[in-house]
N, CA and C atoms as a LAMMPS dump frame, in Angstrom:
ITEM: TIMESTEP
0
ITEM: NUMBER OF ATOMS
633
ITEM: BOX BOUNDS ff ff ff
-5.0000000000000000e+02 5.0000000000000000e+02
-5.0000000000000000e+02 5.0000000000000000e+02
-5.0000000000000000e+02 5.0000000000000000e+02
ITEM: ATOMS id mol type element x y z
1 1 1 N 0.756 -1.276 0.035
2 1 2 C -0.209 0.318 0.009
3 1 3 C 0.877 1.437 -0.005
4 2 1 N 1.944 1.059 1.172
5 2 2 C 2.638 2.449 0.924
6 2 3 C 3.695 3.033 -0.25
7 3 1 N 3.946 1.359 -1.041
8 3 2 C 4.539 1.544 -2.422
9 3 3 C 3.869 2.187 -3.532
10 4 1 N 2.531 1.92 -3.244
11 4 2 C 1.53 2.503 -4.368
12 4 3 C 1.121 4.024 -4.011
13 5 1 N 0.952 4.359 -2.793
14 5 2 C 0.868 5.718 -2.594
15 5 3 C 2.241 6.23 -3.138
16 6 1 N 3.217 6.25 -2.859
17 6 2 C 4.598 6.822 -3.142
18 6 3 C 4.537 6.743 -4.504
19 7 1 N 4.27 6.023 -5.338
20 7 2 C 4.377 5.683 -6.952
21 7 3 C 3.237 6.444 -7.262
22 8 1 N 1.939 7.036 -6.769
23 8 2 C 1.034 7.701 -7.31
24 8 3 C 1.757 9.145 -7.069
25 9 1 N 1.938 9.849 -5.743
26 9 2 C 3.19 10.696 -5.52
27 9 3 C 3.867 11.456 -6.447
28 10 1 N 4.758 10.261 -6.855
29 10 2 C 5.88 10.654 -7.826
30 10 3 C 5.162 10.354 -9.084
31 11 1 N 4.438 10.277 -9.579
32 11 2 C 3.675 10.347 -10.831
33 11 3 C 2.8 11.713 -11.063
34 12 1 N 2.292 12.208 -9.953
35 12 2 C 1.667 13.604 -9.742
36 12 3 C 2.626 14.707 -9.785
37 13 1 N 3.792 14.609 -9.328
38 13 2 C 4.58 15.591 -9.114
39 13 3 C 5.395 15.625 -10.911
40 14 1 N 5.83 14.108 -11.293
41 14 2 C 6.161 14.278 -12.664
42 14 3 C 5.199 15.247 -13.557
43 15 1 N 4.064 14.82 -13.267
44 15 2 C 2.629 15.586 -14.587
45 15 3 C 2.875 16.856 -14.258
46 16 1 N 2.815 17.273 -12.878
47 16 2 C 3.058 18.904 -12.866
48 16 3 C 4.489 19.673 -13.307
49 17 1 N 5.421 18.493 -12.833
50 17 2 C 7.149 18.999 -13.803
51 17 3 C 6.712 19.662 -14.815
52 18 1 N 6.043 18.616 -15.804
53 18 2 C 5.55 18.392 -17.357
54 18 3 C 4.996 19.569 -17.673
55 19 1 N 3.95 19.533 -16.749
56 19 2 C 3.443 21.012 -17.151
57 19 3 C 3.789 22.357 -16.841
58 20 1 N 4.465 22.572 -15.885
59 20 2 C 5.418 23.563 -15.722
60 20 3 C 6.178 23.43 -16.812
61 21 1 N 7.066 22.496 -17.184
62 21 2 C 8.093 22.779 -18.271
63 21 3 C 7.433 23.154 -19.5
64 22 1 N 6.286 22.607 -19.902
65 22 2 C 5.52 22.872 -21.204
66 22 3 C 4.996 24.392 -21.325
67 23 1 N 4.397 24.837 -20.134
68 23 2 C 3.841 26.299 -20.208
69 23 3 C 4.578 27.084 -20.814
70 24 1 N 4.156 28.243 -21.441
71 24 2 C 4.759 29.458 -22.369
72 24 3 C 4.596 30.291 -21.202
73 25 1 N 6.063 30.957 -21.06
74 25 2 C 6.05 32.168 -19.951
75 25 3 C 5.897 33.308 -21.074
76 26 1 N 5.043 34.147 -20.707
77 26 2 C 4.845 35.275 -21.435
78 26 3 C 5.232 36.943 -20.832
79 27 1 N 6.53 37.004 -21.504
80 27 2 C 7.059 38.708 -21.03
81 27 3 C 6.606 39.775 -21.27
82 28 1 N 6.436 40.865 -20.598
83 28 2 C 5.979 42.01 -21.016
84 28 3 C 6.449 42.72 -22.269
85 29 1 N 5.828 43.276 -23.167
86 29 2 C 6.285 44.47 -23.891
87 29 3 C 6.52 45.54 -23.504
88 30 1 N 7.812 46.417 -24.564
89 30 2 C 7.956 47.594 -23.752
90 30 3 C 7.907 48.887 -24.943
91 31 1 N 7.523 49.807 -24.374
92 31 2 C 7.143 50.582 -25.804
93 31 3 C 7.823 51.962 -25.054
94 32 1 N 8.451 52.743 -26.284
95 32 2 C 9.065 54.219 -25.905
96 32 3 C 8.098 54.941 -27.247
97 33 1 N 7.68 56.364 -26.524
98 33 2 C 7.001 57.178 -27.686
99 33 3 C 8.191 58.169 -28.264
100 34 1 N 7.88 57.809 -29.678
101 34 2 C 9 58.104 -30.487
102 34 3 C 8.341 59.296 -31.386
103 35 1 N 8.384 60.651 -30.764
104 35 2 C 7.442 61.633 -31.36
105 35 3 C 8.384 62.164 -32.371
106 36 1 N 7.931 62.56 -33.566
107 36 2 C 8.599 63.078 -34.864
108 36 3 C 9.462 64.375 -34.495
109 37 1 N 10.347 64.557 -35.236
110 37 2 C 11.144 65.942 -35.231
111 37 3 C 10.463 67.052 -35.344
112 38 1 N 10.319 68.248 -35.011
113 38 2 C 9.186 69.589 -35.181
114 38 3 C 9.96 69.692 -36.509
115 39 1 N 9.51 70.385 -37.239
116 39 2 C 9.141 71.286 -38.733
117 39 3 C 10.084 72.346 -38.366
118 40 1 N 11.464 72.592 -38.947
119 40 2 C 11.693 73.916 -38.847
120 40 3 C 10.806 75.384 -39.107
121 41 1 N 10.607 76.553 -38.086
122 41 2 C 10.126 77.285 -38.497
123 41 3 C 10.693 78.369 -37.965
124 42 1 N 11.886 78.37 -37.488
125 42 2 C 12.363 79.126 -36.785
126 42 3 C 12.84 80.927 -37.377
127 43 1 N 12.712 82.021 -36.62
128 43 2 C 13.379 83.563 -37.021
129 43 3 C 14.888 83.42 -37.32
130 44 1 N 15.069 84.158 -38.324
131 44 2 C 16.538 84.581 -38.104
132 44 3 C 17.34 84.945 -36.793
133 45 1 N 16.724 85.889 -36.136
134 45 2 C 17.038 86.33 -34.826
135 45 3 C 16.231 85.704 -33.842
136 46 1 N 16.769 85.518 -32.923
137 46 2 C 16.078 85.291 -31.439
138 46 3 C 15.549 86.539 -30.982
139 47 1 N 14.221 86.584 -30.902
140 47 2 C 13.833 87.776 -30.314
141 47 3 C 13.51 87.799 -28.358
142 48 1 N 13.346 86.592 -27.822
143 48 2 C 13.068 86.658 -26.825
144 48 3 C 14.414 86.169 -25.883
145 49 1 N 14.322 86.08 -24.462
146 49 2 C 15.132 85.47 -23.598
147 49 3 C 15.609 84.299 -23.593
148 50 1 N 15.962 83.56 -22.444
149 50 2 C 16.386 82.256 -22.253
150 50 3 C 15.364 81.367 -21.677
151 51 1 N 14.647 80.198 -21.915
152 51 2 C 13.617 79.456 -21.142
153 51 3 C 13.796 78.206 -20.667
154 52 1 N 13.258 77.771 -20.045
155 52 2 C 13.56 76.269 -19.111
156 52 3 C 12.497 75.63 -19.317
157 53 1 N 12.261 74.548 -19.537
158 53 2 C 11.065 73.428 -19.671
159 53 3 C 11.273 72.838 -18.038
160 54 1 N 9.857 72.718 -17.86
161 54 2 C 10.295 72.088 -16.206
162 54 3 C 9.744 70.383 -16.775
163 55 1 N 10.025 69.619 -15.692
164 55 2 C 9.104 68.086 -16.101
165 55 3 C 7.462 68.172 -16.115
166 56 1 N 6.681 67.468 -17.304
167 56 2 C 5.74 67.669 -17.018
168 56 3 C 5.029 67.019 -15.869
169 57 1 N 3.717 67.399 -15.65
170 57 2 C 3.279 66.522 -14.575
171 57 3 C 1.938 65.436 -15.108
172 58 1 N 1.19 64.88 -14.643
173 58 2 C 0.378 63.716 -15.673
174 58 3 C -0.776 63.754 -13.956
175 59 1 N -1.71 62.445 -14.474
176 59 2 C -2.708 62.085 -13.372
177 59 3 C -1.269 60.263 -13.024
178 60 1 N -1.617 60.047 -11.922
179 60 2 C -0.816 58.956 -11.7
180 60 3 C -0.764 57.673 -12.556
181 61 1 N -2.163 57.667 -13.048
182 61 2 C -2.47 56.419 -14.069
183 61 3 C -1.794 56.247 -15.269
184 62 1 N -1.424 57.868 -15.94
185 62 2 C -0.614 57.63 -17.179
186 62 3 C 0.889 57.986 -17.055
187 63 1 N 1.846 57.613 -15.886
188 63 2 C 2.85 57.576 -15.278
189 63 3 C 3.432 56.417 -15.882
190 64 1 N 4.669 55.953 -15.781
191 64 2 C 5.507 54.906 -16.263
192 64 3 C 4.285 53.519 -15.5
193 65 1 N 4.436 52.409 -16.398
194 65 2 C 3.704 51.407 -16.115
195 65 3 C 2.708 50.819 -17.189
196 66 1 N 1.739 50.674 -17.129
197 66 2 C 0.841 49.924 -18.093
198 66 3 C 0.173 50.889 -19.197
199 67 1 N -0.077 50.623 -20.473
200 67 2 C -0.588 51.564 -21.156
201 67 3 C -1.818 51.631 -21.03
202 68 1 N -2.859 52.417 -20.947
203 68 2 C -4.094 52.548 -20.669
204 68 3 C -4.965 52.385 -22.226
205 69 1 N -6.106 51.671 -21.856
206 69 2 C -7.241 52.078 -22.52
207 69 3 C -8.459 52.675 -21.774
208 70 1 N -9.533 53.122 -22.601
209 70 2 C -10.663 53.537 -21.952
210 70 3 C -11.722 53.049 -22.459
211 71 1 N -12.419 52.359 -21.604
212 71 2 C -13.547 51.34 -22.18
213 71 3 C -14.894 52.356 -22.559
214 72 1 N -15.13 53.115 -21.646
215 72 2 C -15.87 54.167 -21.33
216 72 3 C -15.459 55.484 -20.56
217 73 1 N -16.36 56.588 -20.728
218 73 2 C -15.795 57.587 -19.927
219 73 3 C -15.725 57.566 -18.639
220 74 1 N -16.293 56.054 -17.571
221 74 2 C -16.189 55.934 -16.36
222 74 3 C -15.032 54.836 -16.221
223 75 1 N -14.847 54.208 -17.216
224 75 2 C -14.048 53.107 -16.779
225 75 3 C -12.73 53.143 -17.547
226 76 1 N -11.138 52.67 -16.924
227 76 2 C -10.408 52.75 -17.563
228 76 3 C -9.75 51.265 -17.314
229 77 1 N -8.878 50.677 -18.247
230 77 2 C -8.211 49.448 -18.355
231 77 3 C -6.685 49.527 -18.222
232 78 1 N -6.081 48.552 -18.226
233 78 2 C -4.664 48.655 -18.083
234 78 3 C -4.124 47.628 -19.093
235 79 1 N -3.17 47.41 -20.02
236 79 2 C -2.934 46.303 -20.577
237 79 3 C -1.564 45.439 -19.965
238 80 1 N -1.965 43.733 -19.398
239 80 2 C -0.994 43.611 -18.643
240 80 3 C 0.104 43.369 -19.244
241 81 1 N 0.274 43.185 -20.34
242 81 2 C 1.906 43.002 -21.242
243 81 3 C 2.596 43.656 -21.997
244 82 1 N 1.291 45.038 -21.754
245 82 2 C 2.201 46.136 -22.606
246 82 3 C 2.417 47.638 -21.841
247 83 1 N 3.452 47.531 -21.641
248 83 2 C 3.931 48.914 -20.348
249 83 3 C 4.859 49.959 -21.133
250 84 1 N 4.804 51.095 -20.476
251 84 2 C 6.005 52.264 -21.03
252 84 3 C 7.448 51.814 -20.302
253 85 1 N 8.303 52.042 -21.014
254 85 2 C 9.509 51.906 -21.076
255 85 3 C 10.083 52.927 -20.459
256 86 1 N 9.686 54.213 -20.664
257 86 2 C 10.121 55.458 -20.085
258 86 3 C 8.69 56.206 -19.686
259 87 1 N 8.9 56.787 -18.317
260 87 2 C 7.533 57.857 -18.552
261 87 3 C 7.439 58.796 -19.5
262 88 1 N 5.984 58.587 -19.779
263 88 2 C 5.904 59.481 -20.733
264 88 3 C 5.666 60.946 -20.894
265 89 1 N 5.98 61.236 -19.276
266 89 2 C 6.213 62.696 -19.323
267 89 3 C 7.386 63.406 -19.893
268 90 1 N 8.38 62.577 -19.665
269 90 2 C 9.269 62.762 -20.124
270 90 3 C 9.41 63.013 -21.867
271 91 1 N 8.945 62.302 -22.214
272 91 2 C 8.828 62.526 -23.74
273 91 3 C 8.162 63.951 -23.983
274 92 1 N 6.64 64.436 -22.944
275 92 2 C 6.36 65.695 -23.613
276 92 3 C 7.143 66.496 -23.106
277 93 1 N 7.741 66.338 -22.28
278 93 2 C 9.103 67.864 -22.044
279 93 3 C 10 67.792 -23.148
280 94 1 N 10.523 66.407 -23.302
281 94 2 C 11.438 66.586 -24.493
282 94 3 C 11.032 67.373 -25.724
283 95 1 N 9.689 66.408 -26.437
284 95 2 C 8.805 67.162 -27.405
285 95 3 C 9.081 68.889 -27.202
286 96 1 N 8.687 69.345 -26.132
287 96 2 C 8.6 70.847 -26.054
288 96 3 C 9.86 71.441 -26.022
289 97 1 N 10.887 71.216 -25.603
290 97 2 C 11.923 71.673 -25.959
291 97 3 C 12.702 71.798 -26.988
292 98 1 N 12.375 70.893 -28.313
293 98 2 C 12.738 70.47 -29.382
294 98 3 C 12.117 71.306 -30.168
295 99 1 N 10.503 71.603 -29.789
296 99 2 C 9.962 72.744 -30.68
297 99 3 C 10.441 73.807 -30.23
298 100 1 N 10.307 74.227 -29.312
299 100 2 C 10.479 75.293 -28.832
300 100 3 C 12.096 75.828 -29.491
301 101 1 N 13.119 74.912 -29.843
302 101 2 C 14.435 75.294 -30.391
303 101 3 C 14.149 75.618 -31.876
304 102 1 N 13.387 74.52 -32.119
305 102 2 C 13.142 74.66 -33.659
306 102 3 C 12.698 75.913 -34.621
307 103 1 N 11.802 76.228 -33.408
308 103 2 C 11.424 78.438 -33.789
309 103 3 C 12.386 79.242 -33.692
310 104 1 N 12.94 78.879 -33.093
311 104 2 C 14.376 79.946 -33.11
312 104 3 C 13.853 81.33 -32.258
313 105 1 N 12.816 81.621 -31.501
314 105 2 C 12.665 82.384 -31.114
315 105 3 C 13.074 83.072 -29.761
316 106 1 N 13.611 81.794 -28.952
317 106 2 C 14.446 82.046 -27.972
318 106 3 C 15.667 82.187 -27.835
319 107 1 N 16.553 82.925 -26.887
320 107 2 C 18.067 82.816 -27.474
321 107 3 C 18.268 81.212 -26.746
322 108 1 N 18.065 80.584 -25.813
323 108 2 C 18.521 79.5 -25.561
324 108 3 C 17.292 78.809 -24.903
325 109 1 N 16.899 77.339 -25.061
326 109 2 C 16.039 76.737 -24.164
327 109 3 C 17.001 74.947 -23.876
328 110 1 N 16.592 75.409 -22.53
329 110 2 C 16.438 74.022 -22.13
330 110 3 C 16.221 73.262 -21.055
331 111 1 N 16.22 72.221 -20.544
332 111 2 C 15.443 71.58 -19.341
333 111 3 C 15.373 72.624 -18.079
334 112 1 N 14.601 72.613 -17.219
335 112 2 C 14.609 73.188 -15.779
336 112 3 C 15.261 72.084 -14.81
337 113 1 N 16.378 72.322 -14.261
338 113 2 C 16.414 71.438 -13.296
339 113 3 C 16.5 72.092 -11.446
340 114 1 N 15.923 73.351 -11.616
341 114 2 C 15.833 73.454 -9.961
342 114 3 C 16.56 75.006 -9.832
343 115 1 N 18.106 75.073 -10.488
344 115 2 C 18.931 76.15 -10.356
345 115 3 C 19.304 76.424 -11.58
346 116 1 N 18.521 76.017 -12.701
347 116 2 C 18.919 76.633 -14.172
348 116 3 C 18.642 78.059 -14.574
349 117 1 N 19.678 79.095 -14.834
350 117 2 C 19.264 80.538 -14.755
351 117 3 C 18.605 80.599 -16.408
352 118 1 N 17.564 81.476 -16.335
353 118 2 C 16.517 81.547 -17.141
354 118 3 C 15.61 82.691 -17.18
355 119 1 N 15.009 83.384 -18.107
356 119 2 C 13.938 84.102 -18.114
357 119 3 C 13.033 83.857 -18.291
358 120 1 N 12.291 82.95 -18.433
359 120 2 C 10.876 82.141 -18.623
360 120 3 C 10.928 80.54 -18.056
361 121 1 N 9.877 80.337 -17.835
362 121 2 C 9.97 78.758 -17.252
363 121 3 C 8.303 78.332 -17.931
364 122 1 N 8.422 77.067 -18.768
365 122 2 C 7.594 76.299 -18.944
366 122 3 C 6.971 75.271 -18.289
367 123 1 N 5.699 75.246 -18.047
368 123 2 C 5.503 73.86 -17.145
369 123 3 C 4.41 73.437 -17.81
370 124 1 N 4.126 72.203 -17.666
371 124 2 C 2.828 71.282 -18.48
372 124 3 C 2.572 70.415 -17.511
373 125 1 N 1.39 69.834 -18.039
374 125 2 C 0.921 68.139 -17.326
375 125 3 C 0.035 67.829 -18.864
376 126 1 N 0.618 66.128 -18.676
377 126 2 C -0.128 65.434 -19.747
378 126 3 C -1.03 64.795 -19.456
379 127 1 N -2.36 65.591 -19.85
380 127 2 C -3.953 65.309 -19.65
381 127 3 C -4.298 63.953 -19.947
382 128 1 N -4.014 63.711 -20.996
383 128 2 C -4.733 62.563 -21.725
384 128 3 C -4.011 61.582 -22.508
385 129 1 N -3.291 60.493 -22.283
386 129 2 C -2.483 59.724 -23.008
387 129 3 C -3.473 58.288 -23.355
388 130 1 N -4.314 57.847 -24.157
389 130 2 C -5.018 56.421 -23.975
390 130 3 C -5.615 56.542 -25.003
391 131 1 N -6.048 55.187 -25.317
392 131 2 C -6.685 54.493 -26.149
393 131 3 C -8.109 54.373 -25.752
394 132 1 N -9.045 55.03 -26.673
395 132 2 C -10.478 55.254 -26.432
396 132 3 C -11.137 53.982 -27.298
397 133 1 N -11.59 52.784 -26.453
398 133 2 C -12.343 51.896 -27.215
399 133 3 C -13.595 52.775 -27.946
400 134 1 N -14.567 52.569 -28.782
401 134 2 C -15.979 52.921 -28.739
402 134 3 C -16.318 51.89 -30.057
403 135 1 N -17.18 50.864 -29.535
404 135 2 C -17.573 49.507 -30.143
405 135 3 C -16.126 49.296 -31.092
406 136 1 N -16.449 49.07 -31.956
407 136 2 C -15.57 48.985 -33.173
408 136 3 C -14.946 49.203 -33.393
409 137 1 N -14.429 51.056 -33.039
410 137 2 C -13.253 51.766 -33.359
411 137 3 C -12.839 52.026 -32.338
412 138 1 N -11.651 52.029 -32.77
413 138 2 C -10.436 52.458 -31.778
414 138 3 C -9.71 54.157 -31.743
415 139 1 N -9.864 54.759 -30.935
416 139 2 C -9.39 56.069 -30.933
417 139 3 C -8.136 56.785 -30.118
418 140 1 N -7.422 57.692 -30.322
419 140 2 C -6.459 57.966 -29.849
420 140 3 C -6.342 59.058 -29.477
421 141 1 N -6.162 59.297 -27.607
422 141 2 C -6.807 60.568 -27.314
423 141 3 C -5.174 61.399 -26.605
424 142 1 N -4.58 62.224 -26.857
425 142 2 C -3.88 62.815 -26.325
426 142 3 C -4.025 64.292 -25.842
427 143 1 N -3.884 64.483 -24.989
428 143 2 C -4.073 65.869 -24.167
429 143 3 C -2.422 66.687 -23.536
430 144 1 N -2.333 67.774 -23.926
431 144 2 C -1.528 68.72 -23.21
432 144 3 C -1.804 69.844 -22.481
433 145 1 N -1.21 70.382 -21.59
434 145 2 C -1.575 72.047 -20.911
435 145 3 C -0.407 72.478 -20.732
436 146 1 N -0.166 73.495 -20.925
437 146 2 C 1.326 74.486 -20.763
438 146 3 C 0.813 75.477 -20.583
439 147 1 N 1.704 76.531 -19.548
440 147 2 C 1.874 77.602 -19.337
441 147 3 C 3.426 78.215 -19.251
442 148 1 N 3.346 79.549 -19.223
443 148 2 C 4.684 80.19 -19.487
444 148 3 C 4.875 81.145 -18.612
445 149 1 N 5.778 81.264 -17.766
446 149 2 C 5.551 82.45 -16.706
447 149 3 C 7.093 82.875 -16.509
448 150 1 N 7.283 84.491 -15.95
449 150 2 C 8.144 85.146 -15.608
450 150 3 C 9.28 84.172 -14.631
451 151 1 N 10.319 84.068 -14.704
452 151 2 C 11.659 83.264 -13.374
453 151 3 C 11.462 84.182 -12.434
454 152 1 N 11.491 85.565 -12.841
455 152 2 C 11.71 86.955 -11.853
456 152 3 C 10.458 87.164 -11.096
457 153 1 N 9.714 87.119 -11.795
458 153 2 C 7.84 87.654 -10.973
459 153 3 C 7.201 86.417 -10.877
460 154 1 N 7.353 85.373 -11.291
461 154 2 C 6.254 84.228 -11.068
462 154 3 C 4.969 84.626 -12.142
463 155 1 N 4.829 85.898 -12.919
464 155 2 C 3.683 86.237 -13.494
465 155 3 C 3.571 85.013 -14.606
466 156 1 N 2.128 84.565 -15.1
467 156 2 C 1.772 83.791 -15.817
468 156 3 C 2.005 84.532 -17.172
469 157 1 N 2.427 84.293 -18.29
470 157 2 C 2.177 85.394 -19.398
471 157 3 C 1.244 84.63 -20.384
472 158 1 N 0.935 83.509 -20.643
473 158 2 C 0.24 82.493 -21.112
474 158 3 C 0.185 81.254 -20.536
475 159 1 N -0.997 80.502 -21.177
476 159 2 C -1.529 79.251 -20.597
477 159 3 C -2.479 78.761 -21.711
478 160 1 N -2.097 77.646 -22.066
479 160 2 C -3.383 76.944 -23.269
480 160 3 C -3.68 75.384 -22.999
481 161 1 N -4.31 74.546 -23.661
482 161 2 C -4.765 73.208 -23.651
483 161 3 C -4.405 73.083 -25.451
484 162 1 N -4.123 71.65 -25.302
485 162 2 C -4.304 71.278 -26.813
486 162 3 C -4.674 69.548 -26.542
487 163 1 N -5.7 69.26 -27.347
488 163 2 C -6.336 67.895 -27.51
489 163 3 C -6.295 67.323 -28.792
490 164 1 N -6.03 66.306 -28.67
491 164 2 C -6.098 65.238 -30.512
492 164 3 C -6.688 64.096 -30.256
493 165 1 N -7.514 63.873 -30.891
494 165 2 C -8.273 62.999 -30.766
495 165 3 C -8.424 62.129 -32.262
496 166 1 N -7.891 61.141 -32.974
497 166 2 C -7.933 60.752 -33.823
498 166 3 C -7.956 59.21 -33.994
499 167 1 N -8.496 58.349 -34.961
500 167 2 C -8.894 57.429 -34.905
501 167 3 C -7.644 56.527 -35.522
502 168 1 N -7.464 55.136 -34.705
503 168 2 C -6.16 54.227 -34.561
504 168 3 C -6.235 53.68 -36.248
505 169 1 N -5.155 53.63 -36.752
506 169 2 C -4.824 53.034 -38.369
507 169 3 C -5.29 51.443 -37.941
508 170 1 N -4.966 50.764 -37.08
509 170 2 C -5.722 49.59 -36.577
510 170 3 C -5.572 49.191 -35.07
511 171 1 N -6.239 48.236 -34.992
512 171 2 C -6.473 47.969 -33.26
513 171 3 C -5.426 46.7 -32.709
514 172 1 N -3.866 47.481 -32.603
515 172 2 C -2.745 47.046 -32.39
516 172 3 C -2.343 47.567 -31.356
517 173 1 N -1.816 47.605 -30.236
518 173 2 C -0.657 48.08 -29.244
519 173 3 C 0.088 49.346 -30.277
520 174 1 N 1.025 48.336 -30.865
521 174 2 C 2.212 48.865 -31.577
522 174 3 C 1.441 50.175 -32.659
523 175 1 N 0.387 50.315 -32.862
524 175 2 C -0.099 51.223 -34.168
525 175 3 C -0.886 52.087 -33.497
526 176 1 N -1.091 52.068 -32.01
527 176 2 C -1.76 52.944 -31.151
528 176 3 C -0.638 53.943 -30.452
529 177 1 N 0.534 53.057 -30.048
530 177 2 C 1.428 53.731 -29.623
531 177 3 C 2.369 54.9 -30.807
532 178 1 N 1.976 54.373 -32.252
533 178 2 C 2.642 55.306 -33.091
534 178 3 C 2.155 56.421 -33.349
535 179 1 N 0.345 56.242 -33.256
536 179 2 C -0.414 57.658 -33.245
537 179 3 C -0.311 58.329 -32.102
538 180 1 N -0.038 57.603 -31.279
539 180 2 C 0.214 58.48 -29.537
540 180 3 C 1.617 59.44 -30.188
541 181 1 N 2.43 58.976 -30.267
542 181 2 C 3.538 59.67 -30.597
543 181 3 C 3.075 61.076 -31.774
544 182 1 N 2.805 60.314 -32.66
545 182 2 C 2.442 61.667 -33.936
546 182 3 C 1.524 62.776 -33.243
547 183 1 N 0.357 62.362 -32.399
548 183 2 C -0.503 63.285 -32.297
549 183 3 C 0.082 63.996 -30.518
550 184 1 N 1.376 63.497 -30.077
551 184 2 C 2.077 63.921 -28.951
552 184 3 C 2.766 65.57 -29.628
553 185 1 N 3.473 64.862 -31.051
554 185 2 C 3.774 66.128 -31.395
555 185 3 C 3.061 66.971 -32.263
556 186 1 N 1.954 66.894 -32.581
557 186 2 C 0.897 67.54 -33.212
558 186 3 C 0.884 68.432 -31.871
559 187 1 N -0.07 68.041 -30.588
560 187 2 C -0.227 69.043 -29.714
561 187 3 C 0.693 70.059 -29.06
562 188 1 N 2.112 69.309 -29.345
563 188 2 C 3.286 70.139 -28.922
564 188 3 C 3.126 71.354 -29.681
565 189 1 N 3.352 71.177 -30.99
566 189 2 C 3.438 72.136 -31.935
567 189 3 C 2.354 73.565 -31.845
568 190 1 N 0.968 72.993 -31.358
569 190 2 C -0.233 73.93 -31.505
570 190 3 C 0.34 74.671 -30.216
571 191 1 N 0.964 73.792 -29.025
572 191 2 C 1.061 74.966 -27.904
573 191 3 C 2.256 75.44 -28.265
574 192 1 N 2.945 75.585 -28.909
575 192 2 C 4.386 76.225 -28.855
576 192 3 C 3.615 77.425 -30.16
577 193 1 N 2.966 77.309 -30.984
578 193 2 C 2.178 78.064 -31.789
579 193 3 C 1.035 79.23 -31.388
580 194 1 N 0.751 79.198 -30.198
581 194 2 C -0.003 79.638 -29.363
582 194 3 C 0.692 80.443 -28.52
583 195 1 N 1.535 79.816 -28.007
584 195 2 C 2.33 80.435 -27.081
585 195 3 C 3.015 81.942 -27.664
586 196 1 N 3.718 81.291 -29.015
587 196 2 C 4.614 82.274 -29.33
588 196 3 C 3.489 83.738 -30.147
589 197 1 N 2.455 83.065 -30.735
590 197 2 C 1.694 83.948 -30.865
591 197 3 C 1.267 85.327 -29.771
592 198 1 N 1.323 84.445 -28.173
593 198 2 C 0.91 85.542 -27.604
594 198 3 C 2.52 86.337 -26.753
595 199 1 N 3.154 85.902 -26.787
596 199 2 C 4.579 86.641 -26.416
597 199 3 C 5.037 87.136 -27.244
598 200 1 N 5.667 86.803 -28.843
599 200 2 C 6.506 87.461 -29.252
600 200 3 C 6.345 88.941 -29.868
601 201 1 N 7.209 89.822 -29.793
602 201 2 C 6.901 91.003 -30.474
603 201 3 C 6.404 90.841 -31.944
604 202 1 N 5.644 91.858 -32.252
605 202 2 C 5.055 91.972 -33.574
606 202 3 C 6.484 92.365 -34.825
607 203 1 N 6.454 91.558 -35.883
608 203 2 C 7.823 91.835 -36.868
609 203 3 C 7.327 93.317 -37.564
610 204 1 N 8.06 94 -37.571
611 204 2 C 7.623 95.795 -38.198
612 204 3 C 7.714 95.007 -39.599
613 205 1 N 6.293 95.522 -40.172
614 205 2 C 6.149 95.454 -41.508
615 205 3 C 7.094 96.231 -42.509
616 206 1 N 7.317 95.94 -43.322
617 206 2 C 8.232 96.677 -44.373
618 206 3 C 7.771 97.748 -44.831
619 207 1 N 8.254 98.722 -45.262
620 207 2 C 7.71 100.361 -45.895
621 207 3 C 7.577 99.81 -47.606
622 208 1 N 6.752 100.23 -48.01
623 208 2 C 6.27 99.662 -49.196
624 208 3 C 6.789 101.671 -49.994
625 209 1 N 7.542 102.203 -49.251
626 209 2 C 7.674 103.558 -50.189
627 209 3 C 8.793 103.53 -50.754
628 210 1 N 8.931 103.791 -51.843
629 210 2 C 10.1 104.094 -52.763
630 210 3 C 10.248 105.329 -53.15
631 211 1 N 11.59 105.887 -53.075
632 211 2 C 11.94 107.368 -53.241
633 211 3 C 11.868 107.455 -54.718
C-alpha cells in the first residue's frame, strides 16, 4: 500500500513538472513614445530671452507603467503585457524643448533642473494619453496643457490646452503607440504656436515707400 501511494505521488509530481516545463511564459512588451522631429520654422534672430522647460506633470495612471485604454468615460483598463519603458512625461517635456528650439524665438532653450538660470519657465501637464474604445472603433486621445511664466516675478504670461483625438490605423498596441507619438508632436506644435503668438513681439512691416 505504501509503495502504491509513493508511486502515485511521484507520478503526480512528474506530471506537474511536465506541465510547468511545457507552459509558455509570456514576458511584457515595452514601448517608447517616438515623437516626430519638429518642422523648422525659426526666425533668423532670437527675439526673446532664455527659457527652461520643467518636467511635465500627469495623473498617476499615465506615468510609467501599463499602457491605458478607456472602455467608457467612467472606466479605465490597463494592458497586462504592454508597458511604457520610460515615463511618458519625459517624452512630452523633450518634445516641448525640441519644438521651442526649432522655432528660434528664444536665445536658449533647456530643461529646468531647479537651478537653471533663465528668463522664462514652461511647465505643463500630460492630461490624456489613452486608447479609447468605442464599439468596433479605436481612437487615440492625447491632451497637453502648458503655461509660460516669468522666472523673476512668477507672473503667468500664457497658458493653453491642446487635445488631439484621431482614429487608430488598426487595433494593435504598436499602432496605437505610433499614433500617440504623432499626436503628441501635433499637440506640442499647437501649444508652441499659441505661446509665440501671445508673447513674441510683432515683426515690423517692411515699408513699401519708394523714393
